[in-house]
N, C-alpha and C positions, 0 to 999 in steps of 0.2 A: 585651213589654208590650202588652196588648190595647187599652189606653186610647189614643184617637186623639191625645191631647195629647202622647204620647211617641213617639219615633222610635228605631229602631236606628241605630247609626253605620254608615257604609259607606265605600268607598274615596273616593267623591265628597265625603263629609262625615265625616271621621275624628273620633275623640274629641278634644275640646279639651284634655284633661288628659294622656293618655298618647300621643296621636298615632296610635293604632292604628285599623284599620278594622273591627274585629270585637269581639264580646262586650259592649261598653259601649253605653249608651243616653243619650238627651238629651231634653229637652222640645222640642216643635215650634218654639218661638221661640228655642231656644238659651240660655235663661235659667238652666237647670240642667243640669249634667253628672252622670251616674252612671257612675263609672269602675270597672271590674272589676279593674284592675291597680294603681292608685295610691290610697293612703289618706292619705298624708302631706299635711298641710295642709288636709284636707277639713273642711267645716263640720260634717258628722256622717257616721255610717255607716248604711247602709240596714239595717233590721231583719232582712229575709229573708236577704240574701246577704252582708251586711257590706261592700258596695261603698262607695267613697268618694263622697259627695254634695257637689258643689261648686256654690255659688250665684254666678252671674256678675252680681253686683249692680252692677258698674261698667261693664257693656257699654253702649255707646251705641246708641240706636235706629238701626237700619240696615235697608236693603232687602236682598233676596237678592243674594249675591255676583255671580252671573252677570249679573243685570239691571243691577247697578251698573256692571259692567265694560262692558257694551254702551252704557250711557247716558253714562258719563264718558269712556270711551276709555282705552286702556291707559296712555298717557303720563300723564294727569291722575291716574289711580288710583295709579300708581307714586309720583308726587310726594306723594300723601297719606299714604304709608306712611313714618312717621318711623323712624329707627334706634332700636333698643332702648337702654335705659340702659347706660352703660359697663360696669357690673358684669355685666350679661347678656351683652354682646358679648364681654367678657374670658372669661367662663365657657365660652361656646360655642367661641371660637377656641382657647382653651387646651385644651379637650377634644379638639378636632379635631387639634391638633398632637400631643397625648399619644397619641391613637389611631393617628395616621399621621405619626410623626416623619421628618424628612429622612434620619436614619440608616438607615431601612429601605430606602433607595434609593441604591445605590452611585454611580450616575451623578450624583446631587446632591451627594454629599460628596467623591468621589474623581475625578469627571470634570473636563473642561476648564472652568476658571473656577468650579469647585465650591467648596464651603465650605472645605475644607482648603487648597486653593490660595490662598484669600483669607486664610488663617491664622485662620479662625473655627472653632476646634476644638470648641466647645460646640454640636454639631450638634443636640442635643435641643431647643434653643429655636426651631428652625425646623421647618416641616412639609413633608410631601411629599404632593402630591395625585396620585392614580393617574390614568393616562391614560384609562381606560375609564369610560363612563357607569355601568355596573353597579357597579363598585367605588366610585365616588363616591356613588352612591345608597346603598349599604350603609353607608358612613361617615355620610352625612347622617341616615339612619334611627337609627343609634346615638346621634348627637349630639342628635337630637330627643327621644329617649327620656330621655336624661340631663337635658336641659333641663326636660322635663315633670315628672320625678321630683324635681328639686331646686328648681324655681321654679314650683310650681303656682299661686301667687298671680299671677305675671306672666301666665300662660296664661289665667287667669280674667279678668283685666282687659284683655288684649290678644288677642282672638280670632284675629287674623292670625298669632299665634304666632311661629314661626321665620322668617316673612317679614320680621320687623322686624330680622333680623340679615343684613347685606349678604352676598350670595353664595348664600343659601339661598332656595329657592322651591318651591311646591307645584304639581304638575301636575294635570291634569283628573281623574286617578284617585285623587287624594289622597296620592300618594307624595311624599316629600321629595327634592329634588334639590339638587345642589351644582355651581354654576357652569354652564358651557356644556352643552347637551344633545347632545354629540357626542363621539365617541372621538378620542383623540390617540395618536400612536405612542409618546410618552415621558411620564414623570411631570413634574410642575411643582414648582418650589420655592415654598413658601408662606412669605412674609416678614412677620412681625408689625410693625405700627407702634404703638409703645408711648406711653402717656401719661406726664406727669411722675411719676406714681406707679408706673409700670411695668405698668399694665394695657393689654391689647391693645385698641386703638381700632378698628382695621381691619387688613386684610391686602392685600398685593400678591402677584401671581403672576409668577414668572419662567419664561418658556418655555426649554426645554432643547434643545440641539443647534444646528445651523447654520440661519440664517434669511436670507431674501432681504434686500437692503439696504433695501427699502422696508417691511419688516415690523417691527412693534413687538415688543419682547421682554418688556416689563413691562406688566401690566394690574392694575387694582384688582379684588380679589375682590368683584365687585358685578355684578348683572344686573337693573337696574330694569325692563327691558322685559319681564321675567317676573313682574312685579307683586311685587317685593320692594324693600326699602329700598336706597337708594344709600349708598355709603361716604363720599362727600365726599373731601376731600384733606387729611387731618390731618397735623400735624407729628410726626415721630418723634423721641422723646427717647432717643437711644442711651445717653447718660450719665446716665440717670435715677437710678442708684444714688448719684450724687455730691450730689444735693440734700440740703441740711442739714449737710453736712460742714464742718469748720472752715475749710477753704480754698476753699469753693465760690465765695465772692464775688470771689476773686482769679483765677478761671479765665476765660480768654477764651473766647468762643463761636465755634465753627467750624460753619458750615452747608455741607452738601453735598447733592447731588441723589441721592436713593435711600437707603433704610435700610441696605442692605448696606455701602455705603461709609462711612456714619456708624458702623456697628458696628465696622468695621475701625479707624477712628480711635479710637473709645472703647477698643478693646483695645490698640492700639499706641502711642497718644499720650495718656496719662492727664493730661497737662498742659493738655488742652483740654476744654471741655464741648461734646460733639458732638451735633448735631441734624441732621435731614434733612427736606427737603420732597419732595413727589411730582413736582415739576417747578419750573423756574426761575420760573414765574409764580404759584406757590402760597404761601400762608401769610405774605405779606409783613408784615401787621400784627403777627402773633404773633412773627415773627423780631425785629422792632424792639422789641417789648415785652420779650422775654426777654433781649435783649442790652443793655437799658438800663443805662448806667453801666459797660459792659464793652467790651473790645476785640472787634471783630467781624471774623472771617475768612470770606470767601466762597470756597468751594472747589468751584465748579460745573465742569461739563465745559467743556473749552476750545473747544467749538464756537461760543461766543459771539463769538469773533474773526471768524468768517465768516458768522454767521447774524444778520441784523439784527433778526429777531423776538426771539431770545434776548437780544441786546444791549439792546433797548429794555426788556425786563422787568428785566434786571439794573440798568439805569439808574433805573428806577422804584423798585426796592428801595433803592438807595443814596440817592436823593432823599428818600424817605420817612424813612429813617434820619437823614439830615442835618437835615430839618425837625424831627423829634422831639428831636434833640440841641440844636438852636438854641432850641427852646421851653423847654428846661430848663437852658439855659446850660451845656451839656456839650460837651466837645471830644474825646470818644473817637474814635479813628480807626477807619476801615473799610478793610480790605485785601483785595485779590483774589489768590487763589492759583491757579496753573495748572500 
């Protein structure tokens, strides 16, 4: 386009609709996108080429991304990026797991402490992240295209696009990335944290193989320092399929630390309603709320016996539960399992 009001997309400023760095165009102020690949959800089609024309009428006034980054600083800018709506996060994470299921990586399913050893035979509900940056970039690009094709309105109203989904970020060349920008020797297990309706709110990563005693094995799939949304610490509803069943009100709630453990409980002990938090200090208010009127079993790791920090957090949760029960004249018990 010869008109100075229009710009070709580039790697530095890819198309807001399809996410690609070529063919498409935009207005200089990013108020309109002309997408050569996607027409679904377009406001109209261009007369000459039949491209999708998308009006970004919900864009907020903004300054140039780079100047904003310099002025606000990386940390403040990352804090300003809110997570995408749950339906978007679920679509992105479900697509990621479908494109790269744990079953594609034998070490994740058949290896030591793998899914089969834990008796989690439905390996398709977990993902496998490849170890190399190149493979993760390829996955991220595929997911980005799926998001752009299926949720064009979200992209029009949220110019940061996939940055609103924790774990995904855009580099200086405009390419989509997934988690850390470095290679690892082995793939990772991707663990979904599901909502009460079964939608994926966030994901955790489990590192594979032997680790030093001082190294963490579990991480949230989140990288706010790369100017993307943070995941928070949601509660995982492993027994979400039990909601609404006739005996739901009779089931005691069992809380464990980590989604995999809760998934094992949900599979092997259907007489419990199993949930999991990301750590003993997370989601106390929500745990008290969902266990209202029910027996509560706390099945955290036994390190609270020798770790005063963990013990204090456990005591805080029990106190919060007792205060809530007293305010409603409820005498439901809370029991520790070890």
